[in-house]
N, C-alpha and C positions, 0 to 999 in steps of 0.2 A: 504493500500500500504506500502511495506517495505521501510525503510529509504533510502536504496541505490537507490530506484527508484524515490525519491523526488528530483526535480531539486533545485539547490541552487539559481536559478534565478527566478524572478517573473516580470510580466509586471510593469512598473512604476505606482505609485499610481495615480488613476484618469484616467487611460488610458484603455479603454475596449478592450478585444479581441473578435472578431466575428468569431466563428468556425462553421463548418457544424454540423448539418443541419440548425442551427439558422441563420447562415450568409446569407442564401437564402433570408430571410426577409429584411436584410440590403441592399442587392444588388437590390431587387425588389423596395424598397423605393427610393434608389438613382437613379436608372434608370428611374423609373416612373416620378420623379420630373424633371429629365433632359429632358425626352421625351416631357413633357409639354412645356418646353422652346424651344426645337427644332421645335415643331409644329408652334411656333409663330415667327420663323425666327431668333432665337438667335444662333450665331456661337460659337464654343468652343474656349476658351482661357485657356492655361495651364500656371499657375503662379508659380514663384519661391516659395519654402517653406520658405526661409528667404530673408529679404530685409534690406537695410540701415535703421537703427533705426530711423533716422530723418524723413523718409517717414511716419511712423506711428505716431510719436510725433506730426508732423505738420498736417497730414491728419486726424487722429482720434480725436485728441484734448488732450492737456496736462492735462486738468482738469478731464478727464474721469478716472474711475476706471481701465479701460483696460490699459491705458498708465501708470497711476501712481502706480498701484499695481499688474497688472496681466500679463505683458509681459515677455516672455522668451528672455532676452537680454544678449548677451555675446560678448567678443572681439574675432575676428578671429585671425589667425596666423599673419596677417598683421596689427594687433592692430586696426582694424576697428570695430566699434560697429554695430553689426547686430542683428536682432530680428526675431524669428520664427513668421510667419504671424498670427496675432490675428483675422484678418478679411480680406475680399477680395476686398472691393471697392477701397481702397487706392492703392493697387497693380495694379488693372485694370486701374485706371486713370494714374498711372505712365507709364504703357505699352502703353496706347493709345497716350499719349503725346510723349513718346520716339520714337514710330514707326510711328507717323504722321497719325494715323487712323482718327483723328479729322479733317484732311484736305480733307477727301473723302466724300462719301455719308453719310448723316445724317438722322436718328439717327444711331450711331454705336451700334449694339445690340449683346452683348456678354454673354456667359454663362460659368460657371466654377463649379467644384466640387472637394472635397478633404478635407484633414485634416487642422484644424486651432488650434492654441495653446494659452491657457490662464491659468495662474497659479491661479486657483480658489480652493475653498474648495470643494473637491469632494463629490457629493451626487447623488442620482438617477437622471439621466438626465442632470447632470452638470459635464462635464468631462474636464480634462486638455488637452486632445486631442479630439476635437469635430469635427464632420463631417458635412459639409454643402454643399448644392447646392445653387448657387447664380446666379443672372442675373443683368446686368447693361444695361440701354438704355441711351445713351449719345448724347447730341447735339441738342435736340429739347424740348422746353418748351410747352408741349401740354397736357391738362388734359386728353385727350383720351389716351395718352401714359401712363400716371399714372394708369389709369383704366386697361389698357392692362396688365401692369406689375403685378398688384394685381390679375387680373383674371387668369394669368398664374399660380400663386401660388395656388389660390383657385382650379383651374382645376386639378393641380398636386395632391393635397391632395385628392380630390374627386375621381380621377382616381384609387387611391389605395383602395377605399372603406371607407375612413375616413369621418365621418359625424359629430361627436360631438365636433366641433370646431367653434369658432366665429371670425370674422374679426373686430378688433377695429381700428378706424381711427380718425385722427384729422389733424389740420393744425398748423404748428409752425410759420406761417407768413413769410414775406419777409423782405428785407433790409429796406423797407420804414416804417414798423410797429414794427419790432423786437426791435430796439433801445429804442423806447418810452416805449414799454411793459417791457423791461428789467429794465428800470429805475423805472417804477411803481411797479414791483415785488420786486425789491431791497428795495424800500421804505417800502413796507409791511414787508419784511423779517427782515430788520434791526430794526423794531419795536418789534420783538419777542425776547424772552429770549433763544437765540441759543448758543450751545456750540461752542468752538473755531473752531473746524474742520468744522462744518456746516456753521459758519459765513464766514470762508475763502472760502468755496464752493459757498456761496451766492455772494461773491465778484467776483469770477472768472466766474462762470456760474450758475446764480440763478435758472435756470430751473431744474438743477440737484437736488435742495432741494425738489422740488415737487415730485421727484421720490424716496425720502427717505422712506424706508419700516418700520421704527420704529414707533410704535403706537403714542407715545407722539408728534413726529414731524408731523405725518399725522394729528393729532388733531389740532395742532397749525396752520397748513397751510390749514385747511378745507375751510376757507373763502378767500384764496389767490386769487388775480385777475387771470383770465384765458386768455390765448392767443386768444382763439376762440372769446372772447368778444371784442377783440381789433385788429382785422384784418384790414388791409388796404382794400380799395375797390377792387383793382386788386386781392389781395390774397383771399378775400372772394369769388369773382367771380370764381377764379380758383378752389377753394375747392368745391363750389356748383356744378360746371361743372363735377368734378371728381365723386361726389355722383350721379349725373344724369346718367353718363356713367355706373357706377356700377349697378344702378337699371336696365338700359336697357340691360346690359349683364347678369342679373339674379344673381348677386353676392350679397348676403345679408351682411349687415354691421351694426355695432353699433358705433355711434360717442362717443368717450371717450375724453372729453376735458382736462383731467388731465394726459393723457399719455405722458411720456417722454422716448425717446429711450436712450440707453446707449452710443451713440456715438455723438460727438459734431457737425458733419457736416450736420445734417438734417435741411431742410427748407421746408416750405409749407407742401405738403402731407406727412404724416407720419402714419405708420400702423403696427399692430402686429396681428398675428394669435395666439389665445389662446385656450388651451384645458384643461378643468377643471379636467380631469381624471388623471393629472400628479402631483397633489399636488402643492408644493411651486414653482417648476420649470414649470410653466404652459405655457410659450411661446414656440411655435413650429416653429416660423419663423417671420420675420418682415423686415421692410425696410422703404424707403422713398426717398424724393427728396433731392438733395444736390447741389443746384445751384451755390454755391461759391467755391466748392472743387477744380475743375480743375484749376482755376486761382490761388488758394492758393498753388497748387503744381507746379506752373510755366507754366501752359498751357494757352490756350485761355479761355475767360470768358464764357464757355459753361455750360449749365444746364445738369442735369442727374438725373436718378431715378433708384433704384434697390432694390433687397431684398437678404436676406440670410435665407435659410430654414434649420432647423436642422434635419439631417437624423436620428441621435440617438434618438432625442425626438419624431420624427414621428413614429419610430419603437415602442417606448414605448406607444405612443398614440393608435396605432393600437392594441397592446396587451391589453391595458386597455378597448378597445371596443370589444375585442374578435374577431377581424378581422384577418384572416390569409392571408399572401401574400407570394409570392415567391414559386419557385419549389424546394421542399426539397429533391426530389429524385435525386440522383447523376447521374443516367444514365437511358436509356430506354432499353438497351439490355446488357446482361451479358453473356460472353462466358465461357463455362465450358469444357476445353480440358482434354482428358484422354490420356496422352502420349505426347512425344516430337513432333512427326509428327503432331498430332492434334493441338498442340500449334502453330506450324509454320503456319498451314492452317488457324486457327482461328485468328491469328494476322493479316493476310492479309485480311480476311473477316472484321475484326474490322476496319482496315484502310479504306476499301471501304465504310463501313457503316458511319464512321465519315465523309468521303468525301461527302456523301449524306446528311449530316446534322443530322445523328442519333447518339445520345450520347451513346457510347459503352465502356464497360470495360471488363477486362478478369480476371480470377482467376490465379494469378501468384504463383510461388513457388512450383508447383507440388503437391498441396494438393489433397486429395481424392475427390470423387464425392460428398460425404455427406458434407464435409467442403466447397467445392466450391458452392454447392447449398445454403448453409447457407449464404455464402458471397453474392450470387445473391439476396437473400431475403433482406439482410441488405442494399444493394445498392439502393433498391427501384425500380429496373428494372421491366419492365412489361413482358419481354421475356427473357428466357434463351436459349442459343444455345449450345446444347450438342453434342460433337464430339468425337468419339472413333475410334479404328482401324477398326472395322467392318463397321462403317459408311463410312469411307474413301474408303474401298474396294467396297462398294455399291455405291459410289459417292453421298452419301446422308448426311444430317445433321438433328439432332433432334431439332425441334422448339417447346419450351414449354411455354405456357401462364401461368405465375406464379400465377395469381389470381384464376384461375380455376383448374390448374393442368393438363389441356389438353395438350397432346404432339402429334405431327405428324412428319413424316419423309418427308423432302423436298429435291429435287435434289440440290446439292451444287451450281449449276449455277443459281438457282432460289431464293436463300436465301434472297437477297436484296429486291426483289419484294414482297416476302411473308411477310418479316418483316414490310415493309412499309404499306402493306395492313392491317396487324393486328393493327399496331399503328394508322392507319387512321380510323379504326373502333371505337377506343376509344376516 
């Protein structure tokens, strides 16, 4: 490409563009995951792209990498500190409290999707603008609801044809056992030769140290006490019931007692979906219960559970498995007009076909038949409608099946019925 055709602009670092035909897979994944939530009664919530910075600092947790290192925070023109949303749960809880949804029928079941923003080191599957589908079920502390949320995610992945993933699950305990466990873990950690940053993390949120990926830290913490071994009786009963429900629902799982999620608000049931075909960024989604979060944000002391599933990561996981999803063809029918009168007639036919739900495009720009037929092939259309002056005089139109090359003349008034018949055959 010559220099004058090279744009002086590029997408921001770590922000992927999804372009046709590959964007069809992105749309199929997003819509498939959303559909699974819709089938379980989750209504759509549209969240602001940015919120008050304090919402995320308080809701996500000051000690998390998300808040301390990764948020896109800036002052707006009124000198208010706002942040591009790094995750969805805190915003959903704010909306539920602000609009009184927690005062109605419970649980409040909501689903959302769209971009989220984290200033991370970009790599395959790790983007600064990441796309997620999430659900939140708020107001009822029921292990059956935990299992439903997890099953919605599992069903969503499987509906796309994804199979090479596993569900890892654990419990992070409740208010009656977490303080004692925290003390026990801190005693263990403070007995280790930790660097200053890790020791500070152990003071603020010791669980985060167990999530450290550095080999020497993992080695040092190999014998650390685990939350699963120190659950209170109610927390253990809740976790056992969740596992029983998952078994009944046919959702396979692996208990991972060392799992720690990247956000501070999780309690009790905590889970992650992992795909080994993605290398270092193996998580394709996850979530958990956050029983203290609503009260922490100024609302009622209601429980909640939810997940966030990575659309980008799921697209990569499907590619790793060689599974194709999405309709890559742009249209079903492509109109080839020969002359201005034919263009006017075909534009009306295209309108009627679109009205009937048939994806239809036309060759614009007065190109010749040869160029127009090439464009028809590139569009992925199954049928080309060819219309010239002689056809108009005969009140007919050429209907060509592009896969076979077979063409027939059809009365203009019958074109819609004939197109639908051919498309119905395939």
